[in-house]
BAFI-3210 file (N, C-alpha, C; in Angstrom, 3 decimals, decimal comma, padded with zeros to 6 digits):
// residues 253
n [1|2|3|4|5|6|7|8|9|10|11|12|13|14|15|16|17|18|19|20|21|22|23|24|25|26|27|28|29|30|31|32|33|34|35|36|37|38|39|40|41|42|43|44|45|46|47|48|49|50|51|52|53|54|55|56|57|58|59|60|61|62|63|64|65|66|67|68|69|70|71|72|73|74|75|76|77|78|79|80|81|82|83|84|85|86|87|88|89|90|91|92|93|94|95|96|97|98|99|100|101|102|103|104|105|106|107|108|109|110|111|112|113|114|115|116|117|118|119|120|121|122|123|124|125|126|127|128|129|130|131|132|133|134|135|136|137|138|139|140|141|142|143|144|145|146|147|148|149|150|151|152|153|154|155|156|157|158|159|160|161|162|163|164|165|166|167|168|169|170|171|172|173|174|175|176|177|178|179|180|181|182|183|184|185|186|187|188|189|190|191|192|193|194|195|196|197|198|199|200|201|202|203|204|205|206|207|208|209|210|211|212|213|214|215|216|217|218|219|220|221|222|223|224|225|226|227|228|229|230|231|232|233|234|235|236|237|238|239|240|241|242|243|244|245|246|247|248|249|250|251|252|253]
n.u [-056,633|-054,627|-054,365|-055,381|-055,152|-057,162|-059,941|-062,627|-062,764|-062,448|-064,808|-066,664|-065,953|-066,658|-069,478|-070,195|-069,304|-071,063|-073,477|-072,990|-072,767|-075,217|-077,190|-076,497|-077,539|-080,129|-080,108|-079,464|-077,343|-074,439|-072,654|-069,456|-067,824|-065,608|-066,126|-068,816|-071,156|-073,684|-076,912|-078,114|-080,698|-084,218|-085,026|-085,557|-086,179|-084,482|-081,939|-079,452|-079,952|-077,853|-074,474|-071,924|-068,449|-065,900|-064,522|-064,602|-066,786|-069,694|-072,875|-074,448|-073,412|-074,111|-076,895|-077,406|-076,573|-078,652|-080,554|-083,287|-084,130|-086,910|-089,518|-089,296|-086,458|-083,174|-080,191|-076,693|-074,545|-071,454|-069,532|-070,738|-070,899|-072,453|-075,226|-078,359|-080,829|-081,737|-081,966|-084,179|-084,213|-084,788|-083,555|-083,327|-081,689|-078,630|-075,971|-073,544|-070,281|-068,434|-065,563|-063,303|-060,261|-058,446|-059,092|-060,417|-063,573|-064,691|-067,514|-069,906|-071,490|-074,781|-077,418|-079,001|-078,708|-077,920|-075,841|-075,651|-074,542|-076,647|-077,984|-079,674|-082,343|-084,829|-083,978|-082,897|-085,227|-086,370|-084,480|-084,848|-087,537|-087,235|-085,655|-087,415|-089,500|-088,123|-087,629|-090,095|-092,059|-093,653|-093,554|-094,152|-093,944|-092,724|-092,464|-091,649|-088,326|-087,557|-085,428|-083,500|-083,160|-084,130|-082,901|-080,693|-079,168|-077,564|-075,472|-073,636|-070,404|-068,431|-070,467|-072,245|-074,980|-076,446|-078,146|-079,574|-080,548|-082,722|-083,340|-084,195|-085,744|-085,935|-084,420|-082,833|-080,603|-077,712|-075,253|-072,389|-070,234|-067,497|-064,280|-060,892|-060,066|-061,692|-064,195|-067,502|-070,064|-073,461|-077,076|-077,682|-079,932|-082,461|-085,253|-087,779|-088,749|-086,527|-084,443|-081,687|-080,249|-077,774|-077,663|-077,418|-074,736|-073,553|-074,215|-072,843|-070,167|-070,048|-070,112|-067,907|-065,983|-065,809|-063,830|-061,397|-058,871|-059,097|-059,892|-063,018|-066,044|-068,909|-072,120|-073,807|-076,874|-078,485|-079,480|-077,842|-075,375|-074,001|-073,643|-071,818|-069,621|-068,879|-067,855|-065,430|-065,453|-064,919|-066,211|-065,739|-066,495|-069,263|-072,161|-074,563|-077,918|-080,133|-083,432|-086,133|-089,215|-089,908|-092,122|-093,299|-093,624|-091,637|-091,943|-091,429|-092,446]
n.v [-060,649|-062,119|-064,033|-063,257|-060,738|-058,911|-058,915|-058,245|-058,636|-061,369|-062,137|-061,255|-062,944|-065,411|-065,197|-064,969|-067,419|-069,212|-068,470|-069,180|-072,003|-072,702|-071,770|-073,293|-075,801|-075,337|-075,016|-072,525|-069,867|-068,151|-065,395|-063,741|-060,672|-059,374|-056,764|-056,826|-059,352|-061,595|-063,203|-065,441|-065,963|-066,067|-066,673|-067,866|-065,164|-065,388|-065,643|-063,313|-060,882|-059,573|-058,508|-056,327|-056,779|-055,665|-052,784|-050,545|-050,750|-049,354|-047,655|-047,741|-049,964|-052,039|-051,851|-052,424|-055,046|-056,495|-056,313|-057,445|-059,494|-060,623|-060,238|-060,151|-058,480|-058,356|-056,568|-056,370|-054,041|-054,445|-053,003|-050,899|-048,288|-047,102|-045,292|-046,083|-045,043|-043,242|-044,864|-046,410|-048,206|-049,329|-049,031|-051,502|-052,171|-052,985|-055,404|-057,135|-057,949|-060,735|-062,352|-065,079|-066,413|-069,279|-072,491|-074,848|-075,091|-075,196|-075,824|-075,547|-078,598|-079,560|-080,970|-083,813|-082,995|-083,435|-082,909|-083,090|-083,828|-083,497|-086,252|-087,426|-087,245|-086,789|-085,654|-083,279|-081,952|-081,712|-080,098|-077,693|-077,094|-076,679|-074,406|-072,520|-072,572|-071,669|-069,071|-067,614|-068,997|-070,468|-073,355|-073,705|-071,444|-070,933|-072,564|-076,058|-077,042|-074,727|-073,299|-075,064|-077,592|-081,042|-084,130|-082,554|-080,676|-082,263|-082,988|-081,038|-080,114|-079,259|-078,095|-078,339|-079,347|-079,036|-080,398|-079,721|-081,812|-082,147|-084,102|-085,947|-084,451|-082,182|-079,051|-076,970|-075,462|-075,244|-074,276|-075,047|-073,605|-074,468|-073,866|-073,905|-071,688|-070,612|-071,049|-070,614|-069,675|-070,202|-069,911|-070,385|-071,250|-071,463|-072,975|-071,075|-072,055|-073,462|-071,809|-069,925|-071,881|-072,600|-073,849|-072,605|-071,837|-074,383|-075,374|-073,551|-074,121|-076,737|-076,515|-074,842|-076,597|-078,382|-077,676|-076,868|-075,865|-073,592|-070,069|-068,724|-067,237|-064,996|-063,410|-061,374|-061,054|-058,818|-060,443|-062,711|-061,683|-061,374|-064,008|-064,934|-063,287|-064,288|-066,690|-066,193|-064,806|-061,746|-058,470|-057,158|-055,358|-053,833|-054,545|-053,189|-053,734|-053,545|-053,247|-054,089|-054,514|-056,107|-056,401|-058,996|-057,701|-055,931|-053,559|-051,495|-052,064]
n.w [-011,439|-012,912|-014,884|-017,339|-019,860|-020,451|-018,838|-019,438|-022,186|-022,148|-020,908|-022,788|-024,911|-023,760|-023,488|-026,162|-027,088|-025,738|-026,951|-029,620|-029,307|-028,035|-029,862|-032,090|-031,554|-032,119|-034,776|-035,733|-036,711|-035,341|-035,799|-035,933|-036,620|-035,806|-034,854|-034,075|-033,017|-034,211|-034,323|-036,836|-037,519|-036,571|-033,160|-029,780|-027,464|-025,357|-026,309|-027,325|-029,915|-031,085|-030,378|-029,169|-029,887|-030,032|-028,299|-029,910|-031,550|-033,095|-032,416|-034,634|-036,026|-034,260|-034,262|-036,991|-037,053|-036,006|-037,879|-039,869|-038,193|-036,237|-033,738|-030,143|-029,391|-028,097|-027,698|-026,924|-025,534|-024,984|-023,610|-022,468|-023,684|-025,633|-027,122|-027,928|-028,184|-030,138|-032,294|-032,086|-029,940|-026,598|-023,218|-020,980|-018,819|-016,952|-016,702|-014,669|-015,679|-014,730|-013,494|-012,821|-011,567|-012,831|-011,342|-009,049|-007,131|-003,815|-001,981|000,736|001,737|000,777|002,312|000,976|-001,650|-005,040|-007,761|-011,150|-014,521|-017,407|-019,104|-020,976|-023,411|-022,221|-019,830|-020,773|-021,564|-019,052|-017,775|-019,246|-018,564|-015,819|-015,698|-016,864|-014,965|-012,721|-013,487|-013,636|-012,282|-013,964|-015,676|-018,345|-019,939|-022,362|-025,594|-025,518|-026,061|-027,339|-026,443|-025,369|-027,160|-027,345|-028,664|-029,338|-027,858|-026,342|-027,887|-028,638|-028,932|-026,161|-024,700|-021,730|-019,853|-016,616|-013,814|-010,648|-008,090|-005,473|-002,828|-004,705|-006,449|-009,171|-008,847|-009,703|-012,146|-014,319|-016,774|-018,748|-021,120|-022,842|-024,119|-025,328|-023,955|-021,940|-019,306|-019,697|-017,628|-017,338|-017,220|-014,540|-012,209|-009,701|-008,193|-006,640|-004,178|-003,261|-002,757|-001,200|000,086|-000,616|-003,070|-005,560|-005,444|-005,338|-007,853|-009,508|-008,717|-009,677|-012,513|-012,997|-012,186|-014,281|-016,000|-014,460|-014,925|-016,407|-016,612|-015,344|-016,441|-016,409|-016,840|-014,591|-012,853|-010,512|-008,451|-008,282|-007,766|-005,279|-004,511|-006,417|-005,908|-003,458|-004,240|-005,352|-007,731|-009,491|-010,078|-013,249|-015,102|-016,904|-018,853|-021,136|-021,840|-024,501|-025,832|-028,145|-029,960|-032,911|-035,481|-037,753|-040,159|-040,161|-038,860|-036,000|-032,734]
ca.u [-056,914|-053,350|-054,384|-055,859|-054,807|-058,363|-061,008|-063,873|-062,690|-062,695|-066,269|-067,346|-065,688|-067,458|-070,869|-070,352|-069,147|-072,300|-074,499|-072,704|-073,097|-076,676|-077,933|-076,221|-078,487|-081,427|-079,892|-079,319|-075,950|-073,971|-071,511|-068,660|-066,994|-064,546|-066,695|-070,060|-071,628|-075,119|-077,521|-078,449|-082,117|-085,053|-084,900|-086,103|-085,540|-083,437|-080,684|-079,254|-079,993|-076,521|-073,672|-070,622|-067,296|-064,811|-064,946|-064,724|-068,049|-070,589|-074,276|-074,982|-073,031|-074,896|-078,280|-077,422|-076,379|-079,925|-081,507|-083,872|-084,672|-088,197|-089,906|-088,676|-085,026|-082,250|-078,804|-075,800|-073,375|-070,572|-068,655|-071,559|-070,437|-073,249|-076,564|-079,184|-082,208|-082,112|-082,157|-085,406|-084,081|-084,936|-082,568|-083,917|-080,799|-077,210|-075,535|-072,144|-069,359|-067,676|-064,510|-062,619|-059,051|-058,522|-059,042|-061,663|-064,308|-065,201|-068,635|-070,500|-072,415|-076,204|-078,027|-079,974|-078,472|-077,077|-075,675|-075,148|-074,744|-077,765|-077,503|-080,705|-083,265|-085,819|-083,384|-082,792|-086,517|-086,556|-083,610|-085,477|-088,698|-086,819|-085,259|-088,626|-090,176|-087,356|-087,690|-091,321|-093,048|-094,449|-092,681|-094,616|-094,052|-092,225|-092,582|-090,581|-087,282|-087,300|-084,114|-082,610|-083,862|-083,680|-081,678|-079,606|-078,338|-076,619|-074,421|-072,839|-069,105|-068,131|-071,651|-072,711|-076,114|-076,380|-079,360|-079,481|-081,616|-082,814|-084,181|-084,729|-086,606|-085,121|-084,659|-081,981|-079,872|-076,578|-074,593|-071,029|-069,726|-066,056|-063,321|-059,559|-059,731|-062,592|-065,457|-068,640|-071,066|-074,753|-078,329|-077,739|-081,282|-082,952|-086,655|-088,021|-088,907|-085,296|-083,405|-081,031|-079,712|-076,433|-077,774|-076,840|-073,308|-073,179|-074,320|-071,731|-068,993|-070,036|-069,773|-066,500|-065,178|-065,699|-062,534|-060,808|-057,633|-059,435|-060,664|-064,443|-066,654|-070,356|-072,808|-074,589|-077,959|-078,339|-079,795|-076,750|-074,056|-073,342|-073,204|-070,612|-068,539|-068,461|-067,166|-064,163|-065,572|-064,822|-066,822|-064,664|-067,067|-070,708|-072,753|-075,898|-078,865|-081,152|-084,414|-087,256|-090,021|-090,048|-093,147|-092,876|-093,655|-090,457|-092,281|-090,985|-093,582]
ca.v [-061,386|-062,200|-065,029|-062,696|-059,328|-058,064|-059,793|-057,942|-059,343|-062,800|-062,268|-061,141|-064,201|-066,503|-065,012|-065,295|-068,897|-069,838|-068,203|-070,068|-073,380|-072,865|-071,596|-074,399|-076,890|-074,993|-074,834|-071,113|-069,489|-067,007|-064,922|-062,607|-060,049|-058,584|-055,635|-057,262|-060,711|-061,585|-064,480|-065,372|-066,227|-065,858|-067,654|-067,386|-063,947|-065,713|-065,385|-062,016|-060,714|-059,137|-058,037|-055,798|-057,590|-054,701|-051,507|-049,527|-050,906|-048,204|-047,911|-048,088|-051,368|-052,946|-051,808|-053,103|-056,509|-057,083|-056,068|-058,611|-060,344|-060,164|-060,658|-059,360|-058,528|-057,687|-056,460|-056,052|-053,178|-055,177|-052,089|-049,825|-046,996|-046,638|-044,810|-046,590|-044,466|-042,602|-045,909|-047,144|-049,185|-048,813|-049,589|-052,050|-052,220|-053,434|-056,615|-057,126|-058,958|-061,257|-063,327|-065,797|-067,116|-070,748|-073,196|-075,460|-074,476|-076,054|-075,188|-076,383|-079,636|-079,347|-082,274|-084,262|-082,407|-084,096|-082,081|-084,027|-083,455|-084,050|-087,383|-088,020|-086,275|-086,441|-084,748|-081,994|-081,322|-081,382|-078,960|-076,515|-076,749|-076,166|-072,983|-071,695|-072,455|-070,807|-067,679|-066,892|-069,900|-071,126|-074,176|-073,789|-070,091|-070,960|-073,905|-077,016|-077,125|-073,426|-072,796|-076,204|-078,710|-082,449|-084,368|-081,820|-079,996|-083,250|-083,331|-079,856|-080,211|-078,165|-077,641|-079,285|-078,923|-079,646|-080,281|-079,935|-082,625|-082,071|-085,251|-086,573|-083,518|-081,169|-077,746|-075,931|-075,748|-074,434|-074,860|-074,566|-073,614|-074,556|-074,081|-073,930|-070,414|-070,134|-071,693|-069,686|-070,122|-069,630|-070,608|-070,772|-070,927|-072,296|-072,739|-070,165|-072,859|-074,078|-070,779|-069,571|-073,083|-072,903|-074,658|-071,830|-071,969|-075,752|-075,485|-072,830|-074,910|-077,908|-076,198|-074,390|-077,770|-079,131|-077,305|-076,001|-075,276|-072,416|-069,026|-068,801|-065,953|-064,981|-062,114|-061,549|-060,228|-058,365|-061,487|-063,648|-060,993|-061,665|-065,409|-065,079|-062,668|-065,229|-067,816|-065,765|-063,986|-060,290|-057,688|-056,544|-054,381|-053,961|-054,449|-052,616|-054,457|-052,731|-054,125|-053,575|-055,538|-055,909|-057,268|-059,670|-056,731|-055,082|-052,377|-051,537|-051,813]
ca.w [-012,656|-013,647|-015,964|-018,584|-020,020|-020,506|-018,370|-020,126|-023,465|-021,883|-020,658|-024,102|-025,633|-023,165|-023,827|-027,601|-027,190|-025,321|-027,994|-030,771|-028,982|-027,755|-031,100|-033,032|-031,274|-032,739|-036,203|-035,999|-036,653|-034,587|-036,574|-035,450|-037,654|-035,145|-034,150|-033,515|-033,296|-034,446|-034,716|-038,264|-037,744|-035,426|-032,108|-028,510|-026,993|-024,393|-027,010|-027,868|-031,354|-031,489|-029,273|-029,570|-029,524|-029,840|-027,732|-030,963|-032,305|-033,047|-032,264|-035,975|-036,342|-033,428|-034,781|-038,262|-036,841|-035,658|-038,985|-040,478|-037,186|-035,767|-032,419|-029,050|-029,608|-027,160|-028,115|-025,799|-025,666|-024,028|-022,883|-021,923|-024,231|-026,763|-026,931|-029,031|-028,108|-031,406|-033,297|-031,808|-028,929|-025,230|-022,379|-019,786|-017,666|-017,155|-015,945|-014,353|-016,129|-013,619|-013,930|-011,719|-012,055|-012,923|-010,036|-008,640|-006,078|-002,749|-001,338|001,763|001,304|001,028|002,597|000,034|-002,946|-006,042|-008,959|-012,182|-015,904|-018,102|-019,898|-021,831|-024,031|-021,218|-018,858|-021,434|-021,446|-017,628|-017,581|-019,758|-017,760|-014,522|-015,931|-017,051|-013,705|-011,801|-013,983|-013,268|-011,649|-014,963|-016,483|-019,709|-020,495|-023,725|-026,165|-025,208|-027,109|-027,975|-025,967|-025,222|-027,813|-027,095|-027,933|-029,979|-026,881|-025,777|-028,861|-028,988|-028,277|-025,220|-023,987|-020,703|-019,019|-015,322|-013,018|-009,227|-007,577|-004,006|-002,405|-005,905|-007,213|-009,838|-008,258|-010,246|-013,376|-014,745|-017,942|-019,060|-022,505|-022,629|-025,197|-024,719|-023,379|-020,858|-018,940|-019,575|-016,723|-017,694|-016,911|-013,115|-011,739|-008,616|-007,903|-005,507|-002,953|-002,823|-002,705|000,036|000,775|-001,184|-004,292|-006,666|-005,304|-005,692|-009,310|-010,085|-008,472|-010,537|-013,900|-012,985|-011,989|-015,512|-016,593|-013,437|-015,394|-017,212|-015,933|-015,510|-016,623|-016,484|-016,673|-013,398|-012,421|-009,122|-007,517|-008,119|-007,649|-003,996|-004,499|-007,222|-005,212|-002,413|-004,884|-005,898|-008,941|-009,295|-011,165|-014,037|-016,030|-017,056|-020,196|-021,214|-022,688|-025,191|-026,475|-028,891|-030,567|-034,369|-036,082|-038,972|-041,274|-040,005|-038,089|-034,603|-031,837]
c.u [-055,674|-053,391|-054,764|-055,476|-056,015|-059,535|-062,355|-063,891|-062,955|-064,187|-067,044|-067,191|-066,577|-068,910|-071,131|-070,206|-070,420|-073,399|-074,265|-073,099|-074,603|-077,507|-077,699|-077,144|-079,847|-081,308|-079,790|-077,847|-075,697|-072,663|-070,786|-067,891|-065,885|-065,036|-067,955|-070,287|-073,133|-075,647|-078,090|-079,915|-082,899|-084,956|-085,549|-085,409|-084,600|-082,044|-080,614|-079,445|-078,595|-075,782|-072,382|-069,510|-066,148|-065,337|-065,188|-066,033|-068,996|-072,051|-074,922|-074,628|-073,873|-076,327|-078,334|-077,280|-077,678|-080,947|-081,992|-084,448|-085,989|-088,494|-089,334|-087,197|-084,277|-080,844|-077,991|-074,681|-072,394|-069,723|-069,417|-071,111|-071,428|-074,627|-077,386|-080,572|-082,637|-082,352|-083,354|-085,285|-084,350|-083,998|-083,222|-082,995|-079,393|-077,004|-073,988|-071,433|-068,567|-066,723|-063,816|-061,413|-059,312|-058,407|-060,411|-062,328|-064,756|-066,334|-069,205|-071,482|-073,826|-076,846|-079,092|-079,811|-077,541|-077,032|-075,024|-075,422|-075,976|-077,255|-078,492|-081,616|-084,323|-085,250|-083,142|-084,093|-086,802|-085,688|-084,281|-086,717|-088,356|-086,344|-086,486|-089,376|-089,424|-087,436|-088,951|-092,409|-093,830|-093,504|-093,028|-094,725|-093,558|-092,341|-091,398|-089,610|-086,943|-085,981|-083,111|-083,303|-083,254|-083,885|-080,498|-078,652|-077,310|-075,374|-073,668|-071,492|-068,792|-069,247|-072,142|-073,853|-076,086|-077,679|-078,988|-080,741|-081,611|-083,809|-084,917|-085,574|-085,720|-085,435|-083,799|-081,199|-078,632|-076,071|-073,226|-070,787|-068,211|-065,321|-061,921|-059,166|-060,494|-063,683|-066,504|-069,682|-072,402|-075,894|-078,357|-079,108|-081,660|-084,405|-086,805|-088,067|-087,608|-084,142|-082,869|-080,592|-078,321|-076,509|-077,217|-075,322|-072,828|-073,233|-073,153|-070,436|-068,911|-069,589|-068,342|-065,601|-065,081|-064,384|-061,806|-059,505|-057,819|-060,060|-062,161|-065,035|-068,176|-070,831|-073,831|-075,724|-077,683|-078,551|-078,614|-075,420|-073,318|-072,846|-071,899|-069,411|-067,975|-067,729|-065,874|-064,241|-065,462|-065,556|-065,732|-065,194|-068,596|-071,083|-074,137|-076,718|-079,917|-082,158|-085,464|-088,010|-090,195|-091,033|-092,628|-092,856|-092,412|-090,704|-091,856|-092,158|-093,119]
c.v [-061,563|-063,085|-064,433|-061,234|-058,414|-058,959|-059,517|-058,642|-060,815|-063,051|-062,215|-062,386|-065,311|-066,407|-065,357|-066,781|-069,609|-069,634|-069,075|-071,515|-073,586|-072,744|-072,695|-075,537|-076,638|-074,822|-073,427|-070,733|-068,318|-066,583|-063,760|-062,003|-059,193|-057,406|-056,039|-058,750|-060,654|-062,995|-064,337|-065,652|-065,967|-067,007|-067,087|-066,083|-064,146|-065,421|-063,938|-061,999|-060,339|-058,608|-057,383|-056,706|-056,603|-053,388|-050,421|-049,635|-049,728|-048,630|-048,360|-049,524|-052,345|-053,012|-052,562|-054,594|-057,201|-056,939|-057,365|-059,610|-059,777|-060,777|-059,728|-059,562|-057,802|-057,707|-055,983|-055,143|-053,653|-054,279|-050,872|-048,437|-046,355|-046,147|-045,199|-046,014|-043,931|-043,582|-046,790|-048,205|-048,539|-049,604|-050,183|-052,171|-052,729|-054,706|-056,483|-058,260|-059,423|-062,336|-063,912|-066,473|-068,626|-071,365|-073,710|-074,728|-075,507|-075,267|-076,105|-077,411|-079,286|-080,703|-082,610|-083,761|-083,268|-083,227|-082,945|-083,510|-084,161|-085,136|-087,981|-086,911|-085,861|-085,465|-083,355|-081,261|-080,899|-080,147|-077,653|-076,109|-076,169|-074,722|-072,117|-071,514|-071,543|-069,330|-066,949|-067,801|-070,710|-072,010|-074,235|-072,432|-070,014|-072,384|-074,777|-077,094|-075,816|-072,813|-073,931|-077,418|-080,046|-083,255|-083,517|-081,166|-080,961|-083,426|-082,104|-079,959|-079,021|-077,668|-078,732|-078,647|-079,697|-079,399|-080,507|-080,700|-082,533|-083,104|-085,849|-085,716|-082,490|-079,766|-076,620|-076,417|-074,846|-075,076|-074,294|-074,672|-073,454|-074,680|-074,075|-072,673|-070,078|-071,144|-070,601|-070,334|-069,430|-070,451|-071,089|-070,282|-071,948|-071,947|-071,919|-070,926|-073,418|-073,064|-070,585|-070,815|-073,437|-073,697|-073,915|-071,922|-073,348|-075,934|-074,781|-073,564|-076,119|-077,618|-075,621|-075,586|-078,671|-078,819|-076,365|-075,357|-074,003|-071,322|-069,171|-067,390|-066,113|-063,557|-062,328|-060,556|-059,769|-059,499|-062,411|-063,022|-061,375|-063,110|-065,594|-064,427|-063,580|-066,456|-067,413|-065,058|-062,534|-059,601|-056,965|-055,548|-054,600|-053,911|-053,849|-053,376|-053,525|-053,638|-053,359|-054,759|-055,167|-056,895|-057,903|-058,764|-055,850|-053,796|-052,569|-051,158|-050,917]
c.w [-013,510|-014,822|-017,318|-018,645|-019,922|-020,119|-019,033|-021,479|-023,273|-021,621|-021,951|-024,929|-025,090|-023,524|-025,309|-027,825|-026,818|-026,369|-029,199|-030,496|-028,793|-029,029|-032,096|-032,796|-031,898|-034,239|-036,678|-035,849|-035,731|-035,189|-035,875|-036,583|-037,075|-034,383|-033,390|-033,812|-033,443|-034,656|-036,147|-038,561|-036,445|-034,440|-030,833|-028,102|-025,870|-025,014|-027,497|-029,389|-031,883|-030,235|-029,823|-029,065|-029,148|-029,162|-028,737|-031,742|-032,075|-032,820|-033,584|-036,370|-035,523|-033,916|-036,106|-038,129|-036,566|-036,783|-039,555|-039,482|-036,702|-034,417|-031,353|-029,143|-028,497|-027,782|-026,923|-026,235|-024,580|-023,225|-022,355|-022,373|-025,208|-026,323|-028,139|-029,030|-029,445|-032,551|-033,015|-030,740|-027,544|-024,316|-021,098|-018,602|-018,004|-016,354|-015,723|-015,101|-014,918|-014,105|-012,675|-012,264|-012,113|-011,522|-009,683|-007,478|-005,072|-002,055|-000,265|001,192|001,674|001,209|001,549|-001,392|-003,791|-007,269|-009,978|-013,573|-016,477|-019,100|-020,872|-022,382|-023,021|-020,199|-019,462|-021,319|-019,994|-017,271|-018,016|-018,938|-016,411|-014,634|-016,057|-015,760|-012,729|-012,214|-013,527|-012,687|-012,621|-015,850|-017,951|-020,412|-021,937|-024,265|-025,798|-026,380|-027,756|-027,566|-025,913|-025,852|-027,471|-028,346|-028,445|-028,983|-026,235|-026,642|-029,392|-028,259|-027,395|-024,412|-023,009|-019,934|-017,703|-014,559|-011,556|-008,793|-006,055|-003,549|-003,574|-006,781|-007,897|-009,324|-008,857|-011,439|-013,469|-016,006|-018,053|-020,529|-022,392|-023,938|-024,541|-023,972|-022,079|-020,527|-018,809|-018,711|-017,075|-017,119|-015,437|-012,603|-010,648|-008,378|-006,629|-004,207|-002,418|-002,725|-001,258|000,841|000,252|-002,485|-005,483|-006,636|-005,715|-007,185|-009,966|-009,912|-009,417|-011,963|-013,997|-012,927|-013,238|-016,257|-015,630|-013,850|-016,193|-016,312|-016,246|-015,575|-016,665|-016,511|-015,558|-013,279|-010,996|-008,125|-007,259|-007,773|-006,392|-003,916|-005,247|-006,554|-004,121|-002,929|-005,565|-007,227|-008,582|-010,413|-011,920|-015,066|-016,052|-018,531|-020,088|-022,213|-023,199|-025,823|-027,277|-029,485|-032,029|-034,891|-037,340|-040,210|-041,251|-039,246|-036,628|-033,710|-030,686]
res [m|a|e|v|d|d|p|v|a|l|c|v|h|g|e|s|l|w|h|r|m|g|l|s|a|l|g|v|g|w|e|e|d|g|a|v|a|r|r|t|g|n|a|s|p|v|f|l|a|a|s|t|i|a|p|s|a|t|a|e|q|l|d|a|a|a|a|g|l|t|g|r|l|t|v|a|d|s|h|s|r|l|d|l|h|g|l|g|w|r|m|p|g|t|q|a|w|m|a|r|p|a|g|g|l|t|v|p|r|v|s|g|l|r|v|a|p|v|g|s|a|e|e|v|r|l|f|e|r|t|i|f|e|a|a|d|g|n|p|d|w|a|p|s|g|s|v|h|p|a|p|a|s|l|h|v|p|g|l|t|l|v|i|a|w|l|d|g|r|p|v|g|t|a|l|a|a|v|d|g|r|v|v|q|v|s|a|v|s|v|l|r|s|a|r|r|r|g|i|g|a|a|l|t|a|a|v|v|g|l|a|p|e|l|p|a|v|l|s|s|t|a|m|g|h|g|v|y|l|g|l|g|f|a|e|v|g|r|r|t|l|w|d|r|v|v|a|e|t|g|s|v|a]
***
C-alpha cells in the first residue's frame, strides 16, 4: 500500500465521505470534529449514528456523539480499541477494512450482464429496492426513499449509484463516493438467485473504474471478503460495530 501512509485512516475517510454524501441526499448532516463523526438527525439504521475518526477517540466521546438520536443505532469504533459495554451498547461484530492501490480492474465477462450508472429517479428507486431484496429477500422492508431518495441521490457531487442488469433484469448494485483522495466502494449487493457468477466482482470493478487514478477502500463483511481479496484489495485493519435501540423518550431498550 505504498500510495498511502495509513491505509486505515484512508478507509475511515472513505466511510465518512460516503456518510456525508448519502445523508446529504436525505437532508441530514454528517459532522466531523477530528476525533469522532456523527449524523445530526435521525435516519435509516443503514447509516451509522457515529464513528471514531482518530485512534485516540474515547468510548465516552463515541457515546456522546450519538446522544439525542433515536431508533436502532449503530456506532463504529474504527480502530477496534474501545469497550462500550458499560455505556449501554452491545457488540454485534466486526468488519474488515480493505484497501487497494490506484489502478483499474479487469474481470471476466459475464454473459448477459450490463453494469451501468443510475440515470433517472425511477432507477434510483429500483436501485434501492434491489439492495433491500438482496439483503433479506424483501424489497419492501424499509420505506422507499429512506436510504436513497429519488431524485436527490442523483444530484450529490461525487456520488454514483450503479445497477447490474442480467438479461435485462436488475440483479445487483454498488455505489462509489469519490473525492480527490479516494474511491469509497459501498452497497455492493447481488440477489441470491444471481450470486456466484462474478456479478459482485463486475460491480466492484465498475465503481473502482470511475476514478482509477485513486486508491479504493471499503468495509467488508465475511461474505464479500474473498471476492475483494481476489480483486487486489488487502485487509488493513478491522472496525467494531456497537448497537443499541433508543426510544423516542430517550430510554434504552
